[in-house]
C-alpha positions as CSV (number, residue, x, y, z in Angstrom):
1,M,-79.5,-89.9,-64.2
2,T,-81.7,-88.4,-61.5
3,K,-80.1,-85.4,-59.8
4,I,-81.0,-85.1,-56.1
5,L,-80.1,-82.1,-54.0
6,I,-79.5,-82.8,-50.3
7,I,-79.8,-79.9,-47.9
8,A,-78.6,-80.5,-44.4
9,D,-79.1,-78.6,-41.1
10,M,-77.8,-79.5,-37.7
11,E,-80.1,-78.6,-34.8
12,G,-82.7,-81.3,-35.8
13,C,-80.2,-84.1,-36.0
14,A,-80.5,-87.1,-33.7
15,G,-78.6,-86.6,-30.4
16,V,-78.0,-82.9,-30.8
17,H,-78.8,-81.4,-27.4
18,N,-75.9,-79.0,-26.6
19,L,-74.8,-76.6,-29.3
20,H,-71.7,-75.7,-27.4
21,D,-70.3,-79.1,-27.9
22,K,-69.2,-78.4,-31.5
23,N,-67.2,-81.5,-32.1
24,K,-70.1,-83.8,-31.1
25,C,-72.6,-81.8,-33.1
26,M,-70.3,-82.1,-36.2
27,K,-70.1,-85.8,-35.7
28,L,-73.8,-86.2,-35.2
29,M,-74.6,-84.2,-38.3
30,C,-72.3,-86.3,-40.4
31,S,-73.8,-89.5,-39.0
32,E,-77.3,-88.3,-39.9
33,M,-76.1,-87.6,-43.5
34,E,-74.5,-91.1,-43.8
35,A,-77.7,-92.7,-42.5
36,M,-79.8,-90.8,-45.0
37,I,-77.8,-91.6,-48.1
38,S,-77.5,-95.2,-47.1
39,V,-81.2,-95.8,-47.5
40,L,-81.4,-94.3,-51.0
41,P,-82.6,-97.1,-53.3
42,S,-79.8,-98.2,-55.7
43,S,-82.4,-98.5,-58.4
44,C,-82.9,-94.7,-58.5
45,D,-79.5,-94.2,-60.3
46,A,-79.1,-90.8,-58.5
47,E,-76.4,-88.2,-58.8
48,L,-76.1,-86.5,-55.4
49,F,-75.4,-82.9,-54.6
50,Y,-75.0,-81.6,-51.0
51,C,-75.5,-78.3,-49.3
52,D,-74.7,-77.6,-45.7
53,C,-77.1,-74.8,-44.7
54,H,-76.0,-74.7,-41.1
55,S,-72.8,-72.8,-41.5
56,D,-70.2,-72.2,-44.2
57,G,-69.9,-76.0,-44.7
58,S,-67.3,-76.5,-42.0
59,F,-69.7,-78.6,-39.8
60,S,-69.9,-81.4,-42.4
61,S,-66.3,-81.4,-43.6
62,A,-65.7,-85.0,-42.5
63,F,-68.7,-86.1,-44.6
64,K,-67.5,-84.2,-47.6
65,N,-64.0,-85.7,-47.3
66,H,-65.5,-89.2,-47.2
67,H,-67.7,-88.6,-50.2
68,K,-65.7,-86.7,-52.7
69,E,-67.9,-88.0,-55.5
70,I,-70.7,-85.8,-54.1
71,K,-70.6,-82.2,-55.4
72,T,-71.0,-79.8,-52.4
73,Y,-72.2,-76.2,-51.9
74,S,-71.0,-74.2,-48.9
75,S,-74.2,-72.2,-48.7
76,L,-77.8,-72.0,-50.0
77,W,-76.8,-69.1,-52.2
78,S,-74.0,-71.0,-53.9
79,I,-76.4,-73.7,-55.3
80,D,-76.2,-73.9,-59.0
81,F,-79.7,-74.4,-60.3
82,H,-78.5,-74.9,-63.8
83,E,-77.8,-78.5,-62.6
84,N,-81.6,-79.1,-63.1
85,F,-82.2,-81.0,-59.9
86,R,-85.2,-83.3,-59.9
87,Y,-85.7,-83.8,-56.2
88,A,-84.5,-82.5,-52.9
89,M,-84.0,-84.2,-49.5
90,F,-83.8,-82.3,-46.2
91,T,-82.1,-83.7,-43.1
92,G,-81.6,-82.4,-39.5
93,F,-84.1,-79.5,-39.6
94,H,-85.6,-77.9,-36.5
95,D,-88.7,-76.1,-35.4
96,S,-89.1,-72.3,-35.7
97,I,-90.7,-72.1,-32.3
98,G,-90.1,-74.7,-29.6
99,G,-89.6,-78.4,-30.1
100,S,-85.8,-78.4,-30.6
101,C,-82.7,-77.3,-28.7
102,Y,-82.4,-74.1,-30.6
103,P,-85.7,-73.1,-32.3
104,H,-85.4,-70.4,-34.9
105,A,-86.2,-69.6,-38.6
106,F,-83.0,-68.5,-40.4
107,R,-82.3,-66.0,-37.6
108,T,-83.1,-66.0,-33.9
109,E,-84.0,-62.3,-34.3
110,F,-87.1,-63.3,-36.3
111,S,-90.0,-64.0,-34.1
112,S,-92.0,-65.4,-37.0
113,L,-92.1,-65.8,-40.8
114,T,-95.4,-65.8,-42.7
115,I,-96.2,-67.0,-46.2
116,G,-99.5,-65.4,-47.1
117,D,-101.5,-66.0,-43.9
118,Q,-99.6,-69.1,-42.8
119,K,-96.7,-69.2,-40.3
120,S,-93.7,-71.0,-41.6
121,G,-90.1,-72.0,-40.7
122,E,-87.0,-72.9,-42.7
123,V,-88.4,-76.1,-44.1
124,G,-91.5,-74.5,-45.5
125,I,-89.6,-71.5,-47.0
126,L,-86.8,-73.6,-48.5
127,S,-89.1,-76.3,-50.0
128,N,-91.2,-73.5,-51.6
129,W,-88.1,-71.8,-52.8
130,L,-87.0,-75.0,-54.6
131,L,-90.5,-75.5,-56.1
132,H,-89.8,-72.2,-58.0
133,Y,-87.1,-74.2,-59.8
134,G,-89.3,-77.2,-60.3
135,I,-87.6,-79.3,-57.5
136,Q,-89.9,-81.5,-55.5
137,T,-88.9,-82.3,-51.9
138,I,-89.3,-86.0,-51.4
139,F,-87.9,-86.5,-47.9
140,V,-87.5,-84.4,-44.7
141,S,-86.1,-85.4,-41.4
142,G,-86.1,-83.3,-38.2
143,T,-88.2,-82.3,-35.3
144,V,-92.0,-82.8,-35.2
145,N,-93.1,-79.3,-36.3
146,A,-90.4,-78.9,-38.9
147,I,-91.3,-82.0,-40.9
148,R,-95.0,-80.8,-40.9
149,E,-94.1,-77.6,-42.9
150,I,-94.0,-79.3,-46.3
151,D,-97.4,-79.3,-48.0
152,N,-96.7,-82.3,-50.3
153,P,-98.6,-85.6,-50.0
154,N,-95.7,-87.5,-51.6
155,C,-93.0,-86.2,-49.2
156,V,-91.6,-88.8,-46.8
157,R,-91.5,-87.3,-43.3
158,C,-88.9,-88.8,-40.8
159,L,-89.3,-87.7,-37.2
160,S,-85.8,-87.3,-35.6
161,N,-85.1,-89.8,-32.8
162,P,-83.2,-87.7,-30.2
163,F,-81.6,-90.9,-28.7
164,A,-80.7,-92.8,-31.9
165,E,-77.0,-93.1,-32.6
166,G,-74.9,-95.5,-34.6
167,S,-76.7,-98.7,-35.7
168,M,-79.9,-97.5,-34.1
169,L,-79.8,-94.4,-36.3
170,L,-79.3,-96.5,-39.4
171,N,-82.2,-98.8,-38.4
172,H,-84.4,-95.7,-37.8
173,Y,-83.7,-94.5,-41.4
174,K,-84.1,-98.0,-42.9
175,Y,-87.7,-97.9,-41.8
176,Y,-88.3,-95.1,-44.4
177,Q,-86.4,-96.8,-47.2
178,S,-89.4,-98.4,-48.9
179,K,-91.3,-95.1,-48.5
180,I,-88.6,-93.2,-50.3
181,H,-88.6,-95.8,-53.1
182,E,-92.4,-95.4,-53.5
183,A,-92.1,-91.6,-53.6
184,L,-89.4,-91.8,-56.4
185,A,-91.6,-94.2,-58.3
186,I,-94.9,-92.3,-57.9
187,L,-93.8,-88.7,-58.4
188,P,-93.0,-88.8,-62.1
189,Q,-96.6,-90.0,-62.8
190,S,-98.3,-88.1,-60.0
191,N,-100.8,-85.2,-60.6
192,S,-100.5,-84.2,-56.9
193,A,-97.1,-82.7,-57.0
194,A,-96.8,-79.5,-55.0
195,N,-96.8,-76.1,-56.7
196,Y,-94.9,-73.0,-56.0
197,N,-96.7,-70.7,-53.5
198,S,-96.3,-67.1,-54.8
199,A,-97.8,-65.5,-51.7
200,K,-96.0,-62.6,-49.9
201,I,-93.6,-63.2,-47.0
202,S,-93.5,-61.0,-44.0
203,I,-91.2,-61.0,-41.0
204,D,-91.8,-60.1,-37.4
205,F,-88.8,-59.3,-35.1
206,E,-88.2,-60.3,-31.5
207,K,-87.1,-56.8,-30.6
208,E,-88.5,-53.5,-31.8
209,E,-85.0,-52.0,-31.2
210,L,-83.6,-54.1,-34.1
211,R,-86.5,-53.2,-36.4
212,E,-85.7,-49.5,-35.7
213,Y,-82.0,-50.1,-36.4
214,I,-82.8,-51.6,-39.8
215,I,-85.0,-48.7,-40.7
216,Q,-82.2,-46.3,-39.8
217,K,-79.6,-48.2,-41.8
218,S,-81.5,-49.1,-44.9
219,G,-82.5,-46.8,-47.7
220,T,-85.8,-48.7,-48.3
221,P,-86.6,-50.2,-44.9
222,M,-90.0,-51.8,-45.7
223,Q,-88.3,-54.2,-48.2
224,F,-86.9,-56.0,-45.1
225,F,-90.3,-56.6,-43.5
226,N,-92.5,-57.6,-46.5
227,Y,-91.4,-59.5,-49.6
228,T,-93.3,-60.0,-52.8
229,D,-92.7,-63.8,-52.7
230,T,-90.2,-66.5,-51.5
231,I,-87.7,-65.8,-54.3
232,H,-87.6,-62.1,-53.3
233,F,-87.1,-63.1,-49.6
234,M,-84.2,-65.5,-50.4
235,E,-82.6,-62.8,-52.6
236,E,-82.7,-60.2,-49.9
237,L,-82.0,-62.4,-46.9
238,P,-78.1,-62.1,-47.1
239,F,-78.3,-58.3,-47.1
240,L,-80.7,-58.3,-44.2
241,C,-78.4,-60.6,-42.2
242,K,-75.5,-58.2,-43.0
243,I,-77.4,-55.3,-41.5
244,I,-78.3,-57.3,-38.4
245,N,-74.7,-58.5,-37.9
246,S,-73.5,-54.9,-38.2
247,K,-75.5,-54.0,-35.1
248,Y,-73.7,-56.7,-33.1
249,E,-70.4,-55.3,-34.4
250,L,-71.3,-51.9,-33.2
251,D,-72.6,-53.2,-29.8
252,L,-69.3,-55.1,-29.3
253,M,-67.1,-52.2,-30.3
254,I,-69.0,-49.7,-28.1
255,S,-68.9,-52.1,-25.1
256,K,-65.1,-52.5,-25.5
257,L,-64.5,-48.8,-25.7
258,R,-66.6,-48.0,-22.7
259,R,-64.7,-50.7,-20.7
260,K,-61.4,-49.1,-21.7
261,I,-62.5,-45.7,-20.6
262,R,-63.5,-47.0,-17.2
263,F,-60.4,-49.1,-16.8
264,N,-58.0,-46.3,-17.7
265,N,-59.9,-43.8,-15.6
266,L,-59.3,-41.0,-18.1
267,E,-60.3,-37.5,-17.4
268,E,-63.5,-36.3,-19.1
269,R,-61.8,-33.5,-21.0
270,S,-59.3,-36.0,-22.5
271,F,-62.0,-38.0,-24.2
272,Q,-65.0,-35.6,-24.5
273,K,-65.3,-36.1,-28.2
274,L,-65.3,-39.9,-27.8
275,S,-67.7,-39.7,-24.9
276,D,-70.1,-37.5,-26.9
277,I,-70.2,-40.0,-29.8
278,L,-70.7,-43.0,-27.4
279,A,-73.6,-41.2,-25.9
280,K,-75.4,-41.2,-29.3
281,D,-78.1,-43.7,-30.2
282,I,-76.3,-46.7,-31.6
283,S,-78.3,-46.5,-34.8
284,S,-76.8,-43.2,-35.7
285,I,-73.1,-44.3,-35.4
286,D,-71.4,-45.7,-38.5
287,I,-69.0,-48.7,-38.2
288,S,-66.3,-46.7,-40.1
289,E,-66.6,-43.8,-37.6
290,L,-66.1,-46.2,-34.7
291,N,-63.1,-47.7,-36.3
292,I,-61.5,-44.3,-36.5
293,I,-62.5,-43.5,-32.9
294,A,-61.0,-46.8,-31.7
295,Q,-57.7,-46.0,-33.3
296,R,-57.6,-42.6,-31.8
297,F,-58.6,-44.0,-28.4
298,E,-55.7,-46.5,-28.5
299,S,-53.3,-43.6,-29.1
300,L,-54.8,-41.8,-26.1
301,V,-54.3,-44.8,-23.9
302,E,-50.7,-45.0,-25.0
303,G,-50.1,-41.3,-24.1
304,G,-51.2,-39.5,-27.3
305,N,-54.0,-37.0,-27.7
306,I,-57.5,-37.4,-29.2
């Protein structure tokens, strides 16, 4: 039995225009998945596996409940490559720059990702990551620049129709059914299968401030800007995201504390220690230190002393 890994994203799905309408986006993402698996040739005798790479898997919960026979993964890092997948199919992917309602490559903070000397986005990185495990991507749907990122002549590329919903979406996918069948028939005998690209990966950031924060917070900062290859990048990405998220936690906590100080109109001598800390560069403040400060500040507001 042929094992096929389906990796789904949301921003490149048909009809997704407003990310704030979560319920509609969830429905559209599930519709896209249903349309894609409906056109898989019955002759391919496939066992399907599914990974929702948009969130923690919650966006496609309805699809998973409807297809309990499909094994699911809640994130890219929970995929079990011991399953020996033969092929991969991508759906709902978006551009890294322009061309979709929310262009980005893994994080909006990354202005660009480069493999060797070539710019890339999520489709290019993920398809190359899978090639390391011998998995050929045979189908990708999404926005125009996203589907161009796979360098594989046998991959079927499906341009997302932003206005296709319901039966129109199913008909849109049926157009590609024979092409998928051809790809599944050709690949086992093909000599033109894509090979893993072992080139280095580098990241550029939208804001220099964030780059400096990462340098301050990490023991070996350069590892977060240049990676030996795609495998190294995918291994380190969760840790990099954790550092980036910590900055937002600090920003939010400091903002709340400053608002409380202004709201309560406290005398300077009463919170001089807190004020001194809040005057520091944010990169020099630890989240643990702020948690302690927050607790002490709450005591002050209630009539205690710092």
